[in-house]
C-alpha positions as CSV (number, residue, x, y, z in Angstrom):
1,M,311.9,167.3,221.1
2,D,313.1,163.9,219.6
3,D,316.7,163.6,221.0
4,R,317.6,160.5,218.8
5,P,320.5,161.1,216.4
6,V,319.4,161.1,212.9
7,E,319.9,158.5,210.5
8,V,321.4,159.7,207.2
9,R,321.9,158.1,203.7
10,I,323.3,159.3,200.2
11,A,321.3,157.8,197.4
12,S,322.6,157.5,194.1
13,G,320.2,160.1,192.5
14,V,316.7,161.7,193.1
15,A,315.2,159.5,190.3
16,N,315.7,156.7,192.7
17,L,313.8,158.0,195.5
18,P,310.0,157.9,195.9
19,R,308.6,160.8,194.5
20,D,305.9,161.5,196.9
21,Q,308.5,161.4,199.3
22,W,310.8,163.9,198.0
23,D,308.1,166.1,197.2
24,A,306.6,166.1,200.7
25,C,310.0,167.7,201.7
26,A,310.4,170.2,198.5
27,G,306.7,171.3,198.3
28,T,304.8,172.3,195.3
29,D,305.7,176.1,195.3
30,D,309.1,175.8,193.6
31,P,309.2,173.7,190.3
32,F,313.0,173.6,190.4
33,L,313.0,171.4,193.8
34,S,310.6,169.1,192.6
35,H,311.2,165.5,192.0
36,D,310.3,165.5,188.4
37,F,312.4,168.3,187.6
38,L,315.5,166.9,189.3
39,S,314.7,163.3,188.4
40,I,314.8,164.7,184.9
41,L,318.0,166.1,184.8
42,E,319.5,162.8,185.6
43,E,317.3,160.7,182.9
44,S,318.4,163.2,180.2
45,D,322.0,162.6,181.2
46,S,322.4,166.3,181.7
47,V,323.7,165.4,185.1
48,G,325.6,162.4,185.9
49,Q,328.4,160.3,184.4
50,G,330.9,162.5,182.4
51,T,329.0,165.7,183.2
52,G,331.2,166.7,186.6
53,W,327.7,166.8,188.1
54,Q,327.4,163.3,190.1
55,P,324.0,163.1,192.0
56,A,324.3,162.4,195.8
57,P,321.2,163.5,197.2
58,I,321.4,163.5,201.3
59,V,318.3,162.3,203.0
60,I,317.1,161.7,206.3
61,D,314.5,159.1,207.0
62,G,312.0,159.6,209.8
63,P,310.6,157.2,212.3
64,D,307.9,156.0,209.7
65,G,310.5,155.0,206.9
66,R,309.7,157.8,205.0
67,I,311.9,160.7,203.8
68,A,311.8,163.5,206.4
69,A,314.6,165.7,205.1
70,A,316.6,166.0,201.9
71,L,319.5,167.9,200.2
72,P,319.3,168.0,196.5
73,A,323.4,167.6,196.4
74,Y,326.1,167.0,193.8
75,L,329.6,166.0,193.6
76,K,331.3,168.5,191.5
77,T,334.6,168.2,189.4
78,H,334.6,171.7,188.0
79,S,332.9,174.8,189.0
80,Q,330.6,175.1,185.5
81,G,326.7,175.9,185.6
82,E,326.5,177.2,189.2
83,Y,326.4,181.0,188.7
84,V,328.2,181.6,191.7
85,F,332.0,181.6,190.6
86,D,334.4,180.4,192.6
87,H,337.1,179.7,189.9
88,N,339.3,182.0,191.8
89,W,339.0,180.1,194.9
90,A,340.0,176.8,193.4
91,D,343.0,178.4,191.4
92,A,344.3,179.9,194.7
93,Y,344.0,176.6,196.8
94,G,345.9,174.8,194.1
95,R,348.5,177.3,193.9
96,A,348.8,176.5,197.9
97,G,349.1,173.0,197.2
98,G,345.7,172.1,197.7
99,R,343.2,169.9,195.6
100,Y,339.8,172.2,195.4
101,Y,338.0,169.1,193.2
102,P,335.9,167.5,194.0
103,K,333.5,169.6,196.0
104,L,330.0,169.3,197.2
105,Q,327.6,171.4,195.7
106,I,324.1,171.7,197.5
107,A,322.0,173.1,194.3
108,V,319.6,172.8,191.5
109,P,322.1,172.3,188.5
110,F,322.2,175.3,185.8
111,S,319.3,177.2,187.5
112,P,320.4,180.4,189.2
113,V,317.2,180.3,191.1
114,P,316.7,181.2,195.1
115,G,315.0,178.7,197.3
116,R,315.2,176.2,200.0
117,R,318.2,174.0,200.1
118,L,317.2,172.3,203.3
119,L,314.0,170.0,202.4
120,V,312.2,169.2,205.8
121,R,308.8,167.6,205.3
122,D,305.9,169.6,207.0
123,G,305.4,168.4,210.7
124,A,308.7,167.2,211.3
125,D,311.2,168.6,213.7
126,S,312.4,171.1,211.0
127,A,315.3,172.8,213.0
128,R,316.7,169.4,214.3
129,L,316.6,167.7,211.0
130,A,317.8,170.8,209.3
131,A,321.0,170.9,211.2
132,G,321.1,167.4,210.6
133,L,321.2,167.6,207.0
134,I,324.3,170.1,207.2
135,G,325.9,168.2,209.5
136,A,325.8,165.4,207.1
137,A,327.2,167.6,204.3
138,E,330.2,168.5,206.3
139,A,330.8,164.7,207.6
140,L,330.8,164.0,203.7
141,V,333.1,166.5,202.9
142,R,335.3,165.6,206.0
143,Q,335.3,161.6,205.4
144,N,335.5,161.8,201.7
145,G,338.6,164.4,201.8
146,L,336.6,167.0,199.8
147,S,337.6,170.8,199.9
148,S,334.2,172.1,200.5
149,A,330.6,172.4,200.4
150,H,328.6,174.9,198.6
151,A,324.8,176.0,199.1
152,T,324.1,178.4,196.3
153,F,320.9,180.4,196.0
154,V,319.6,180.2,199.3
155,A,316.4,181.0,200.2
156,P,316.7,184.3,202.4
157,A,314.9,182.6,205.2
158,Q,317.1,179.5,205.6
159,V,320.4,181.7,205.3
160,P,320.5,182.2,209.0
161,I,320.2,178.3,209.7
162,F,323.6,177.7,207.5
163,E,325.0,181.1,209.6
164,A,324.4,179.5,212.9
165,A,326.3,176.3,211.5
166,D,329.4,178.6,211.1
167,W,329.1,178.6,207.1
168,L,330.5,181.6,205.4
169,I,327.9,183.4,203.5
170,R,328.8,185.1,200.5
171,E,326.1,187.9,198.9
172,D,325.3,188.7,195.2
173,C,322.5,190.3,193.0
174,Q,319.8,189.5,190.6
175,F,317.1,191.3,189.2
176,H,313.7,190.5,189.8
177,W,310.3,192.2,188.9
178,E,307.6,192.9,191.1
179,N,303.8,192.8,190.1
180,R,302.2,195.8,192.3
181,G,298.8,194.8,191.4
182,Y,298.9,195.6,187.9
183,A,295.8,194.8,185.4
184,R,297.8,195.3,182.4
185,F,301.4,196.3,180.8
186,D,300.1,199.8,180.5
187,D,299.6,200.1,184.4
188,F,303.2,198.9,184.8
189,L,304.4,201.5,182.2
190,A,302.4,204.2,184.2
191,S,304.5,203.4,187.3
192,L,307.6,204.6,185.3
193,S,309.3,207.6,184.4
194,S,308.4,209.2,181.3
195,A,311.5,208.7,179.3
196,K,311.9,205.0,180.3
197,R,308.0,204.3,179.4
198,K,308.8,206.0,175.9
199,T,312.1,203.8,175.4
200,I,310.2,200.5,176.4
201,R,307.3,201.0,173.9
202,K,309.8,201.9,171.3
203,E,311.6,198.6,171.9
204,R,308.5,196.5,171.9
205,T,307.4,198.0,168.9
206,R,310.6,197.6,167.0
207,A,311.2,194.2,168.3
208,L,308.2,192.6,167.0
209,E,308.3,193.9,163.5
210,G,307.1,191.4,160.9
211,L,306.8,189.1,164.1
212,E,304.2,187.4,166.0
213,A,304.7,186.6,169.7
214,I,303.1,183.6,170.9
215,W,302.7,181.7,174.4
216,V,302.8,177.8,174.3
217,T,302.3,175.4,177.5
218,G,300.5,172.7,178.9
219,S,299.3,170.2,176.4
220,D,299.9,172.6,173.4
221,L,303.7,171.9,173.9
222,T,304.5,169.3,170.9
223,E,308.0,167.9,169.8
224,A,308.3,170.4,167.0
225,H,308.3,173.3,169.7
226,W,311.2,171.4,171.4
227,D,313.1,171.0,168.0
228,A,312.9,174.7,167.3
229,F,313.8,175.4,170.9
230,W,317.1,173.2,170.7
231,Q,318.2,174.8,168.0
232,F,317.9,178.4,169.9
233,Y,319.3,176.8,173.2
234,Q,322.5,175.0,171.2
235,D,323.4,178.3,169.7
236,T,323.1,180.4,173.0
237,G,325.0,177.3,174.6
238,A,327.5,177.4,172.3
239,R,328.3,181.0,172.3
240,K,328.5,181.1,176.1
241,W,329.7,178.1,177.6
242,G,331.3,176.2,174.5
243,R,328.7,173.3,174.8
244,P,325.0,173.3,176.2
245,Y,324.8,172.0,179.6
246,L,321.1,170.2,178.7
247,T,320.6,167.3,176.6
248,R,317.9,167.2,173.7
249,S,315.8,164.7,175.6
250,F,316.0,167.0,178.8
251,F,313.2,169.1,176.8
252,S,311.2,166.2,175.8
253,L,310.9,165.1,179.2
254,L,310.1,168.5,180.5
255,G,307.3,168.4,177.7
256,E,305.9,165.1,179.1
257,R,306.1,165.8,182.8
258,M,305.9,169.4,183.5
259,A,304.0,170.8,180.5
260,D,301.5,173.0,182.8
261,K,304.7,174.4,184.3
262,V,306.2,175.5,181.3
263,L,305.8,178.7,179.5
264,L,307.8,178.7,175.9
265,V,307.5,181.9,174.3
266,L,308.1,182.0,170.8
267,A,308.7,184.4,168.0
268,L,307.5,183.6,164.7
269,R,308.2,184.9,161.2
270,N,305.5,183.9,158.5
271,G,304.3,181.0,161.0
272,K,308.1,179.8,161.6
273,P,309.8,180.1,165.1
274,I,313.3,182.2,164.8
275,A,313.4,182.8,168.6
276,G,312.4,181.7,171.9
277,A,312.5,182.0,175.6
278,L,312.0,178.9,178.1
279,N,310.1,179.8,181.6
280,L,308.8,177.6,184.4
281,I,305.9,178.5,186.3
282,G,305.7,178.6,190.0
283,A,303.2,179.2,192.6
284,D,303.5,182.8,192.5
285,T,306.5,183.4,190.4
286,L,307.6,183.1,186.8
287,Y,311.3,181.7,186.2
288,G,312.9,183.0,183.2
289,R,315.8,180.2,182.1
290,Y,316.9,179.9,178.4
291,W,316.8,182.2,175.4
292,G,318.3,181.8,171.8
293,C,317.5,182.8,168.6
294,M,318.1,182.0,164.7
295,E,317.9,185.6,163.4
296,D,319.4,188.8,165.1
297,V,316.3,191.1,165.4
298,P,317.2,194.3,167.7
299,N,315.6,194.1,170.9
300,L,313.9,190.6,170.5
301,H,315.7,189.4,173.4
302,F,314.5,192.1,175.7
303,E,311.0,191.2,174.3
304,L,310.7,187.5,174.7
305,C,312.6,187.3,177.9
306,Y,311.7,190.3,179.9
307,Y,308.6,192.3,178.4
308,Q,306.5,188.8,177.4
309,A,307.3,187.6,180.8
310,I,305.7,190.7,182.6
311,D,302.5,190.3,180.3
312,F,302.2,186.7,181.1
313,A,302.8,187.3,185.1
314,I,300.4,190.1,184.9
315,A,297.8,188.0,183.2
316,H,297.9,185.3,185.6
317,S,298.2,187.4,188.6
318,L,301.7,186.2,189.4
319,S,304.0,188.0,192.1
320,R,307.3,188.3,190.1
321,V,309.4,187.5,187.4
322,E,312.7,186.2,188.0
323,A,314.8,186.5,185.1
324,G,318.0,184.8,185.9
325,A,321.5,185.5,186.8
326,Q,323.2,189.0,186.6
327,G,322.3,191.5,183.9
328,G,322.4,195.2,184.9
329,H,320.4,195.6,181.3
330,K,317.4,194.6,183.1
331,L,317.3,197.2,185.8
332,V,316.2,200.0,182.9
333,R,313.5,197.7,182.1
334,G,311.6,197.5,185.4
335,Y,313.5,194.9,186.7
336,E,314.8,195.5,190.6
337,P,318.3,194.3,192.2
338,V,317.5,192.2,194.9
339,A,320.3,190.1,197.3
340,T,321.1,186.6,196.7
341,W,322.9,184.3,199.0
342,S,325.0,181.4,199.2
343,A,326.8,179.3,202.2
344,H,330.2,177.8,202.0
345,Y,331.7,175.2,204.2
346,I,335.4,175.5,204.3
347,A,337.3,172.3,205.4
348,D,340.8,173.8,205.6
349,P,341.1,176.1,208.4
350,G,343.7,178.4,207.0
351,F,342.0,178.4,203.3
352,R,338.7,179.1,205.2
353,A,340.3,182.3,207.0
354,A,341.3,183.6,203.3
355,I,337.8,183.2,202.0
356,A,336.4,184.7,205.1
357,D,338.2,187.4,204.7
358,F,337.6,187.9,200.8
359,L,333.9,187.8,201.3
360,A,333.9,190.3,204.0
361,R,335.1,192.5,201.5
362,E,333.0,191.4,198.8
363,R,329.8,191.6,200.7
364,F,330.4,195.6,201.5
365,A,331.2,196.0,197.9
366,A,328.2,194.0,196.8
367,A,325.9,195.9,199.5
368,Q,327.1,199.2,198.1
369,E,326.5,198.1,194.5
370,R,322.7,197.1,195.2
371,E,322.2,200.8,197.2
372,Y,323.4,202.4,194.0
373,L,321.5,200.1,191.7
374,E,318.4,200.7,193.9
375,S,318.8,204.6,193.3
376,R,319.0,203.9,189.4
377,T,315.2,202.1,189.0
378,P,313.3,203.6,186.5
379,Y,310.3,204.0,188.8
380,K,308.8,207.5,189.5
381,K,310.4,208.7,192.3
382,A,307.9,209.8,195.5
């Protein structure tokens, strides 16, 4: 084992780092961690000056001068676009006389997708470098007077690493669909109770009355598709967040650089798109991300976001569909509860103690809720 101290640096952005070196750490399974995706966010001005997401990736160079480990990190001046909610923490700390922002966020912006946050190149001393990344995040907080660091949607395998470093662990829940070797959608339906099977068939029929659903991916994606989807995204963003997080150029760049990782599901009326759902394609997972519409059609959201995603996953032998944050309505449509995790470093000892107490109670409640949800899945009982 190499006992030399690791040398850490903070880059001004992922886009300024060598693509091959970043991807050697991030791997190829998760499109959200790729150099392409993170640099597109920067180059489209979806993150950066004026957004409250200032890129500050932390990297460790190996003896060969190449990046051996990295953290996708951002200095945050608010808590928007994270999907792990700490607004109450910020309010409480402010009332106690503290300053919660800026904070350090270790995450993929606007993407509630579980994945690795400690990115280490294959063949490197992973335990040592992972500890070095965590230590660097802590030092950045202390040396700059930040309140905290937060690693959100941490892959389950990496949770113990943060826990061993004495970070506080938070539990939440998402709904994922698992492909149990289905050859077609009807095989999936056959695994459900009779009542749920009939409901889903009725929903699908009603949703697509007078409409056509199409899949667009790869070289078939055009600027016309992105123009249509931009309208859908703006409508949803305005209703949910007040203003969309992503810029129009983000989608064009996504189509230019990651077209083979994109699945756009569109609903057409007389050949014209009226609604759409954007997904990214991983090595074994389809990730549902954004949806929007220009017409209010009953059940169309369920069709484009959930059922079409299942159809695509079955057709392409993907293992699962991850449909994003929250949404108990996904349960009756075959998406099952799955625990998600985040890790939190709180600099102030008193504030840390209060957060630890809160998380212990919240974790107990979250486990109870997930157990209840697991008992309510629509699948046939053995």
